[in-house]
ZABA-615549 format. One record per residue (C-alpha): z, y, x; residue in one letter. Coordinates in pm, whole numbers, padded with zeros to 5 digits, always signed. Layout:
BEGIN
ZYXA...
END
This chain:
BEGIN
+09762+00472-03646X+09735+00338-03295X+09617-00023-03302X+09687-00295-03053X+09403-00274-02798X+09394-00552-02542X+09236-00454-02214X+08861-00491-02224X+08850-00656-01882X+08998-00968-02047X+08731-00995-02324X+08451-01253-02272X+08120-01137-02133X+07848-01096-02388X+07554-01306-02261X+07207-01180-02340X+06900-01383-02456X+06837-01625-02748X+06894-01947-02560X+07231-01826-02428X+07334-01700-02766X+07249-02040-02926X+07448-02214-02656X+07740-01992-02724X+07724-02053-03101X+07718-02433-03034X+08027-02416-02817X+08211-02189-03063X+08134-02433-03351X+08263-02719-03147X+08581-02541-03066X+08641-02449-03434X+08593-02820-03526X+08844-02926-03267X+09101-02665-03377X+09059-02744-03748X+09122-03108-03682X+09463-03018-03537X+09580-02782-03803X+09767-03044-03999X+09959-03144-03687X+10054-02790-03563X+10252-02566-03794X+10204-02207-03681X+10481-01970-03807X+10540-01591-03774X+10911-01508-03737X+11026-01146-03818X+11306-00959-03653X+11456-00627-03773X+11773-00490-03618X+11841-00279-03925X+11827-00571-04168X+12174-00592-04323X+12101-00916-04495X+11913-01146-04255X+11755-01463-04377X+11535-01734-04240X+11315-01496-04042X+10988-01591-04224X+10942-01258-04387X+11026-00895-04328X+11270-00906-04618X+11445-01206-04470X+11402-01100-04106X+11649-01202-03840X+11856-00912-03712X+11883-01068-03364X+11577-01150-03148X+11764-01440-02993X+11767-01617-03331X+11392-01602-03353X+11349-01726-02988X+11574-02017-03066X+11371-02144-03360X+11017-02056-03248X+10796-02327-03098X+10459-02343-02947X+10196-02170-03151X+10440-01938-03323X+10448-01560-03309X+10758-01325-03320X+10710-00979-03471X+10995-00736-03381X+11059-00416-03566X+11150-00090-03382X+11510-00071-03272X+11740-00186-02982X+11797-00550-02914X+12038-00702-02661X+12059-01056-02513X+12422-01103-02635X+12708-00951-02818X+12958-01077-02556X+13007-00802-02302X+13142-01056-02053X+12828-01276-02056X+12619-01093-01794X+12401-01404-01744X+12262-01358-02103X+11887-01287-02101X+11580-01310-02332X+11404-01637-02235X+11036-01644-02292X+10900-01977-02422X+10566-02158-02382X+10334-02103-02665X+10535-01835-02826X+10396-01476-02849X+10655-01201-02890X+10526-00862-03014X+10711-00534-03060X+10610-00201-03221X+10644-00272-03589X+10786-00055-03854X+10888-00361-04056X+10632-00373-04333X+10309-00472-04154X+10101-00768-04257X+09861-00776-03965X+09923-00755-03587X+09671-00469-03564X+09892-00259-03792X+10165-00212-03537X+10203+00091-03299X+10416+00003-03003X+10418+00352-02852X+10541+00513-03178X+10769+00233-03307X+10964+00195-02988X+11119-00149-02963X+11377-00179-02684X+11516-00477-02507X+11832-00355-02353X+12075-00502-02101X+12358-00272-02214X+12567-00559-02354X+12897-00365-02323X+12755-00065-02510X+12866+00211-02267X+12539+00332-02115X+12443+00692-02169X+12067+00680-02208X+11878+00834-02503X+11791+00607-02794X+11904+00305-02583X+11658+00383-02304X+11774+00440-01943X+11576+00697-01740X+11840+00756-01460X+12005+00424-01360X+12239+00594-01112X+12402+00814-01374X+12335+00640-01706X+12416+00267-01647X+12785+00213-01688X+13006-00095-01672X+12857-00446-01659X+12512-00496-01805X+12303-00810-01827X+12181-00913-01480X+11826-00958-01621X+11694-00843-01953X+11397-01083-01975X+11349-01409-01795X+10997-01571-01762X+11074-01841-01521X+10873-02166-01550X+10657-02054-01848X+10278-02082-01873X+10032-01809-01969X+10081-01889-02326X+10424-01722-02314X+10334-01365-02419X+10552-01051-02423X+10372-00743-02565X+10487-00397-02686X+10850-00347-02557X+11065-00115-02358X+11268-00323-02116X+11565-00122-01991X+11922-00133-01872X+11906-00457-01660X+12149-00441-01371X+12129-00720-01117X+12397-00557-00910X+12610-00851-00803X+12529-00908-00440X+12835-01114-00357X+12780-01396-00117X+12672-01724-00292X+12535-01562-00603X+12199-01669-00734X+11889-01456-00700X+11900-01384-01068X+12225-01201-01019X+12098-00957-00771X+11717-00932-00824X+11494-00858-01117X+11691-00632-01337X+11407-00582-01582X+11216-00908-01563X+11297-01212-01356X+11024-01467-01297X+11058-01773-01080X+10742-01996-01080X+10644-01869-01426X+10300-01759-01531X+10371-01523-01830X+10130-01283-02003X+10285-00936-02007X+10113-00653-02197X+10197-00304-02315X+10537-00297-02160X+10754+00002-02051X+10979-00135-01789X+11212+00150-01701X+11567+00231-01595X+11662-00105-01450X+11834-00168-01117X+11909-00443-00872X+12106-00471-00555X+11824-00680-00401X+11457-00693-00475X+11235-00620-00783X+11456-00380-00982X+11176-00359-01240X+11007-00696-01200X+11094-00981-00959X+10832-01253-00912X+10861-01571-00705X+10565-01806-00754X+10352-01866-01055X+10060-01662-01190X+10162-01343-01367X+09934-01098-01555X+10061-00750-01630X+09843-00522-01828X+09852-00180-01996X+10210-00119-01886X+10439+00132-01724X+10694+00044-01447X+10904+00353-01391X+11250+00486-01300X+11374+00160-01170X+11617+00153-00875X+11693-00067-00582X+12060-00014-00514X+12088-00116-00145X+11965+00149+00091X+11854-00110+00349X+11770-00442+00169X+11633-00357-00169X+11256-00412-00167X+11008-00334-00445X+11180-00081-00669X+10909-00124-00934X+10752-00471-00859X+10844-00732-00597X+10641-01053-00539X+10686-01330-00297X+10456-01632-00334X+10232-01703-00635X+09967-01468-00786X+09993-01137-00963X+09725-00927-01151X+09827-00575-01239X+09572-00396-01454X+09564-00051-01619X+09926+00008-01525X+10136+00302-01405X+10397+00251-01134X+10599+00570-01115X+10934+00721-00995X+11087+00398-00873X+11324+00382-00580X+11407+00116-00310X+11476+00077+00052X+11119-00050+00110X+10820-00055-00114X+10951+00202-00355X+10668+00131-00609X+10533-00216-00509X+10640-00476-00242X+10414-00782-00167X+10647-00983+00057X+10453-01289+00164X+10242-01600+00080X+10113-01443-00236X+09794-01302-00383X+09814-00969-00563X+09539-00757-00723X+09593-00401-00852X+09304-00270-01065X+09292+00073-01237X+09655+00140-01133X+09829+00471-01072X+10116+00461-00819X+10302+00796-00786X+10638+00952-00742X+10804+00645-00586X+11052+00665-00300X+11158+00440-00014X+11479+00547+00157X+11491+00288+00433X+11332+00332+00781X+10951+00299+00758X+10992+00187+00406X+10678+00304+00228X+10721+00468-00101X+10397+00353-00272X+10237+00003-00207X+10378-00209+00081X+10238-00538+00205X+10425-00781+00434X+10350-01110+00630X+10069-01333+00531X+09964-01198+00194X+09644-01118+00023X+09650-00781-00156X+09347-00625-00320X+09344-00272-00449X+09050-00165-00666X+09027+00182-00817X+09393+00252-00744X+09545+00607-00714X+09836+00627-00474X+09975+00986-00464X+10295+01183-00433X+10506+00893-00303X+10784+00948-00041X+10924+00758+00257X+11049+00810+00609X+10790+00808+00880X+10417+00713+00860X+10264+00531+00564X+10455+00670+00271X+10163+00581+00037X+10024+00246+00177X+10168+00028+00433X+10039-00308+00565X+10072-00507+00890X+09767-00648+01068X+09857-00998+00949X+09835-00889+00591X+09492-00934+00432X+09451-00592+00261X+09136-00511+00073X+09087-00160-00072X+08793-00042-00269X+08717+00271-00480X+09072+00396-00426X+09257+00726-00350X+09552+00741-00114X+09636+01108-00063X+09915+01364-00068X+10207+01131+00008X+10524+01278+00158X+10809+01223+00383X+11167+01246+00246X+11170+01617+00304X+10867+01667+00085X+10623+01736+00363X+10272+01576+00329X+10218+01306+00587X+09878+01304+00754X+09888+00924+00764X+09941+00837+00402X+09821+00482+00508X+10002+00303+00793X+09868-00036+00914X+09544-00221+00875X+09288-00215+00598X+09107-00537+00665X+08820-00477+00415X+08760-00140+00269X+08486+00071+00119X+08425+00379-00099X+08789+00509-00044X+08948+00846-00012X+09249+00761+00214X+09438+01029+00398X+09460+00888+00747X+09366+00954+01109X+09273+00581+01153X+08922+00446+01127X+08795+00142+00950X+08946+00213+00614X+08611+00255+00438X+08640+00620+00360X+08349+00805+00198X+08175+01065+00405X+08207+01437+00390X+08582+01459+00341X+08662+01826+00426X+08940+01930+00656X+09247+02058+00474X+09180+01870+00147X+09486+01869-00081X+09575+01701-00399X+09506+02017-00584X+09145+01987-00477X+09128+01636-00620X+09340+01622-00936X+09361+01834-01247X+09735+01910-01225X+09917+01694-00969X+10233+01905-01003X+10250+01804-01373X+10169+01440-01307X+09818+01470-01433X+09603+01274-01186X+09273+01293-01375X+08994+01403-01148X+08916+01765-01116X+08565+01866-01197X+08328+01897-00907X+08538+01713-00652X+08406+01448-00408X+08574+01152-00575X+08344+01167-00878X+08057+00906-00877X+08165+00808-00523X+08271+00448-00592X+08088+00112-00595X+08021-00064-00928X+07992-00399-00728X+08335-00354-00580X+08478-00271-00926X+08334-00576-01075X+08474-00789-00789X+08817-00649-00859X+08785-00714-01234X+08682-01076-01173X+08959-01129-00920X+09213-01001-01171X+09081-01228-01441X+09051-01528-01214X+08676-01544-01306X+08346-01529-01113X+08111-01404-01386X+07789-01228-01288X+07797-00850-01311X+07651-00712-01629X+07341-00492-01598X+07453-00277-01893X+07720-00028-01777X+07828+00017-02138X+07923-00348-02159X+08287-00395-02273X+08338-00632-01977X+08374-00334-01747X+08695-00252-01927X+08854+00092-01937X+09011+00343-01704X+09386+00400-01702X+09344+00657-01983X+09164+00408-02207X+08827+00564-02172X+08507+00405-02044X+08546+00285-01688X+08187+00403-01595X+08054+00709-01768X+07754+00791-01553X+07572+00549-01330X+07852+00512-01069X+08222+00450-01103X+08455+00730-00985X+08731+00675-00731X+09090+00603-00845X+09244+00500-01165X+09075+00765-01396X+08704+00824-01477X+08618+01192-01486X+08494+01313-01823X+08218+01568-01770X+08194+01849-02013X+07967+02143-02042X+08234+02340-02233X+08530+02420-02003X+08880+02338-02128X+09109+02639-02162X+09484+02621-02149X+09734+02911-02199X+10085+02911-02045X+10388+03125-02126X+10627+03146-01838X+10487+02825-01708X+10505+02628-02031X+10194+02524-02209X+10135+02707-02534X+10088+02447-02808X+09787+02444-03039X+10007+02585-03320X+10026+02915-03124X+10273+03135-02951X+10591+03245-03129X+10807+03514-02977X+11096+03740-03071X+11058+04109-03075X+11098+04239-02719X+11040+03908-02552X+10878+03950-02210X+10698+03691-02003X+10395+03595-01802X+10071+03468-01964X+09841+03257-01750X+09514+03074-01828X+09372+02764-01667X+09012+02651-01698X+08804+02355-01593X+08507+02594-01575X+08406+02833-01298X+08439+03168-01482X+08762+03378-01480X+08897+03371-01835X+08986+03699-02009X+09257+03768-02265X+09256+04009-02561X+09551+04046-02799X+09633+04228-03120X+09848+04538-03069X+10168+04350-03139X+10152+04205-02789X+10092+04418-02472X+09923+04271-02170X+09936+04411-01819X+09602+04252-01727X+09309+04096-01913X+09257+03819-01662X+09607+03694-01582X+09856+03633-01473X+09953+03905-01719X+10296+04040-01793X+10329+04049-02174X+10574+04216-02408X+10625+04163-02779X+10599+04509-02918X+10653+04470-03294X+10694+04193-03552X+10401+04049-03732X+10124+03790-03692X+09803+03829-03492X+09582+03646-03238X+09541+03600-02874X+09181+03539-02782X+09088+03381-02456X+08723+03384-02342X+08549+03204-02055X+08202+03352-02019X+07890+03149-01986X+07779+03053-01639X+07496+02845-01494X+07707+02534-01524X+07930+02594-01828X+07886+02722-02174X+08088+03002-02313X+08443+02886-02433X+08662+03075-02666X+09021+02976-02749X+09195+03158-03028X+09577+03117-03054X+09788+03252-03336X+10066+03486-03225X+10379+03533-03431X+10647+03795-03343X+10969+03746-03534X+11255+03985-03552X+11502+03999-03266X+11862+03919-03363X+12092+04209-03293X+12459+04107-03243X+12714+04383-03332X+13065+04292-03244X+13358+04509-03358X+13598+04618-03093X+13954+04502-03137X+14189+04806-03176X+14558+04857-03253X+14813+05127-03326X+15184+05172-03373X+15328+05188-03723X+15302+05533-03863X+15033+05656-03616X+14682+05770-03734X+14399+05508-03714X+14204+05519-03392X+13815+05526-03431X+13648+05196-03514X+13393+05119-03243X+13155+04820-03171X+12944+04667-02899X+12571+04592-02940X+12381+04300-02779X+12015+04235-02798X+11848+04574-02787X+11513+04556-02614X+11215+04786-02539X+11448+05069-02455X+11575+05093-02802X+11909+05283-02845X+12193+05199-03098X+12172+05542-03254X+11807+05487-03335X+11848+05138-03474X+12192+05138-03651X+12334+05358-03918X+12668+05361-04106X+13026+05294-04007X+13278+05012-03988X+13579+04992-04216X+13895+04800-04209X+14105+04623-04473X+14345+04867-04631X+14719+04842-04540X+14989+05020-04336X+15248+04749-04296X+15263+04592-03959X+15009+04312-03928X+14646+04225-03866X+14364+04358-04079X+13992+04249-04052X+13754+04513-03927X+13461+04482-04179X+13096+04566-04143X+13131+04841-04398X+12811+05051-04424X+12684+04953-04079X+12319+04836-04103X+11975+04837-03951X+11801+05172-04012X+11584+05144-04321X+11221+05071-04235X+11296+04906-03897X+11197+04542-03932X+11204+04452-03562X+11573+04348-03577X+11805+04137-03789X+12172+04222-03775X+12448+03968-03717X+12799+04122-03740X+13091+03961-03552X+13430+04062-03708X+13733+04149-03508X+14091+04259-03599X+14277+04589-03645X+14647+04544-03552X+14937+04759-03662X+15228+04696-03436X+15584+04733-03590X+15859+04949-03441X+16109+04778-03220X+16479+04745-03293X+16794+04612-03130X+17113+04448-03250X+17459+04564-03133X+17710+04286-03175X+18069+04313-03043X+18288+04004-03056X+18588+03887-02842X+18543+03590-02613X+18899+03465-02700X+19088+03488-03027X+19417+03328-03124X+19411+03097-03419X+19704+03283-03573X+19480+03588-03604X+19338+03421-03920X+19044+03652-03990X+18845+03829-03719X+18641+04126-03842X+18307+04128-03647X+18123+04453-03569X+17743+04416-03586X+17453+04657-03662X+17083+04709-03595X+16925+05021-03453X+16684+05026-03753X+16973+05032-03987X+16842+04718-04156X+17110+04464-04251X+17196+04199-03991X+17244+03837-04078X+17520+03635-03912X+17526+03259-03875X+17808+03043-03730X+17706+02704-03585X+18031+02503-03676X+18185+02599-04009X+18467+02347-03952X+18606+02557-03670X+18532+02903-03828X+18325+03023-04131X+18184+03358-04226X+18248+03584-04513X+18005+03864-04466X+18110+04003-04126X+18455+03841-04135X+18507+03528-03931X+18761+03302-04094X+18948+03094-03821X+19026+02734-03918X+19113+02540-03601X+19112+02554-03225X+18759+02530-03078X+18449+02719-02978X+18183+02866-03211X+17855+03040-03166X+17775+03328-03394X+17414+03443-03399X+17304+03782-03531X+16944+03828-03646X+16729+04088-03811X+16384+03974-03930X+16220+04308-03953X+16011+04447-04243X+15690+04620-04294X+15787+04887-04046X+15998+04704-03789X+15933+04401-03573X+16202+04131-03569X+16494+04204-03338X+16581+03992-03043X+16868+03762-03172X+17204+03809-03018X+17451+03524-02985X+17822+03561-02929X+18052+03281-02796X+18405+03286-02942X+18682+03059-02831X+18970+03010-03068X+19295+02913-02902X+19648+02852-02998X+19803+03119-02768X+19633+03351-02523X+19896+03285-02276X+20145+02985-02233X+20459+02980-02020X+20561+02654-01856X+20913+02556-01975X+21063+02468-01629X+21096+02598-01284X+21219+02384-00986X+21213+02599-00671X+21302+02316-00420X+20976+02341-00210X+20818+02008-00307X+20506+02181-00451X+20596+02078-00815X+20703+02365-01052X+20804+02582-00752X+20725+02893-00957X+20706+02993-01320X+20345+02898-01425X+20183+03110-01698X+19848+02958-01821X+19581+03210-01920X+19754+03503-01753X+19453+03553-01519X+19244+03680-01816X+19485+03986-01842X+19530+04142-01507X+19715+04446-01642X+20003+04217-01765X+20381+04258-01720X+20626+03970-01698X+21009+04039-01739X+21287+03782-01668X+21636+03796-01854X+21957+03610-01848X+22162+03516-02153X+22318+03855-02165X+21982+04034-02170X+22012+04158-01810X+21672+04210-01650X+21664+03989-01340X+21304+04043-01241X+20996+04243-01359X+20650+04155-01219X+20332+04350-01271X+19994+04174-01251X+20125+03823-01260X+19856+03594-01129X+20005+03251-01052X+19928+03304-00681X+20074+03618-00511X+20261+03786-00792X+20492+03515-00921X+20856+03441-01019X+21029+03164-00813X+21397+03208-00913X+21505+03135-00546X+21830+03333-00580X+21919+03226-00934X+22148+02949-01031X+22077+02643-01229X+22053+02728-01600X+21849+02873-01890X+21661+03209-01859X+21450+03414-02088X+21097+03580-02040X+20881+03838-02210X+20499+03841-02119X+20324+04157-02211X+19934+04161-02220X+19660+04386-02371X+19438+04199-02621X+19131+04380-02775X+19293+04715-02704X+19632+04623-02844X+19956+04541-02654X+20084+04194-02729X+20424+04034-02626X+20505+03661-02580X+20873+03572-02555X+21066+03250-02488X+21288+03065-02240X+21263+02822-01959X+21500+02600-01755X+21563+02657-01394X+21667+02336-01215X+21780+02276-00863X+21841+01940-00687X+22154+02066-00513X
END
């Protein structure tokens, strides 16, 4: 288990000599006596916090742990510790309270990284037991496990302005072992306080907190210090990562990772990476402050503002000291994308590398440094300026690939044999360590002394007689390290697992000077023994890939043996959907094959045929795998069958339905004529049985009105359902109705004999009689318009009519009388 390791540079120097040892013992005894005398007056407690505790108690044990960190902070007092179990903790449960924050307290040490069972502080592992302080108070961010890595796309809604506040505290306020994420100081409205627009991760005004083992990532601010904002005080930041923080404003957001104005700041053994701001993408020292960076890696940061500097940027009257700092791969517009400082800024740079920084288009800028290095020595700074203290012998055309192991993968350890190894100054390193500690102790003569601290990787800071440049110490080895890559991805120590037929490129890297060779069992073919080699998985099984680097004058022989396992390739066989009409013969059952490799053909790999579910009625029948299988003895494939359907389509049919549009109520019963082309019986349904009802195909007429009669045929195993046919039948009293009076006096009222409904029967005949039966007029095609009876020459009196029409093929007569009236 990883234990809590505090940076060695903060440990006391071990003085040599008997007299000094005795003096130290005396001092220690005196301190112990003083502390013991005060134990009765100071009650030191450890409070426990576990977000998953469903039954929180008084917080004095893991079993009774608080579920909310704010509860522990509220009750803790000077001398107390707070142990926080892995999980996600938020400053408030109120999504509207964006001012909510975790307030550090004097004398209270807050530690994360616990499982929730530990009894000692050394038992925790803050890297494994991730303990998150999150500003996502409204619970709508889209990070992973509560951690934001892309503030632009993952922070939603209104988060806490600041996750942690350290304002006004002393160095006895300790925060150690947490991920701080999701702070969003995005409210830049006029009149708002700095806390609402700066310091999304940590906000510190005149505080002097001790910050250790923190991962401050995925925070944002509209103004300065998206990761950390510092104004005054004395801040110590050790063993941490400041990454993926974002300054929102493209013109006025300074210090995407860290921003300081006034006060003092010591940053030790820390990584500042992939932060974004308008200026000072990684680090911004604004003015009237003293900052020291020791064993720090600054890479991948971006400044989008004009002359913004992506890496480390100084400003105004500040004192900035860089010792064993690596600044690489940062981006900004114009000169100085790595390091930027005006002449008025007191910039001291020792034992540092500033190389391979880029413009916003990704082009390496010749002047990674822009400005003035007031004091510098033992540096490797990419610049055309003089006076930066560069080492001698820097070759023309030097690139980051000549300096670092794998800069493209973010591995900035020093490459074997390059000019940065053993090129530093131990004296300058010691000065940087003392400046970071605020001490002035003499330099130890023993290079193995713990006071020298560690490099950024946690190894010894000086391995030979002289410190290397940059944040990492090169680890020399007589045995070269070999790494194997499949299609650009590193092959793990567990070996290479492929599927039959997989093809890819095998490459090998080495820290030695010999060209490695590769040999594989026959299950894997190689186009070349030295690589890059095109490789193909030829057959299933297990074997080995052996990589050898031959012995040279400078390196021993190295052999790397990786297990290779080839597993069967999945063959996907999908039945083709087919159909036929009812009564036809079945078409062939075919299929499609996916996944064949190595020029294998279906006929060589598959045997057998598909079948379908038995049945001849119309409908859908599954096509089953049947006897289709992989050929016996072929173990290179597994078969996955995907079912489809066999469809039998029914025969079509039509309904013939004849019904009159009009029928007289006096008809009583109307016989309907209906049939289907299939000969299957047709079902009739009437919509309003109160107007007319059905008895089989007879429509019984009950009253005047309109009914809809629908004929359907649902089909059977041979026929599809027929399209329904609906007839509209209107039941009336009489088909025609003669008005009882005629008054041919020219006033437009009853000027002619009106016969309602006569227009439906154009082949009609209307005959007019007098009382004696004499025919007075006979009109064919009476239409109430042109062909009409006006009675103009007849006298006042009673007359008789007969209207003859054809209804449903039958001649029908309507007889009656009417009155002819004249005014004169």
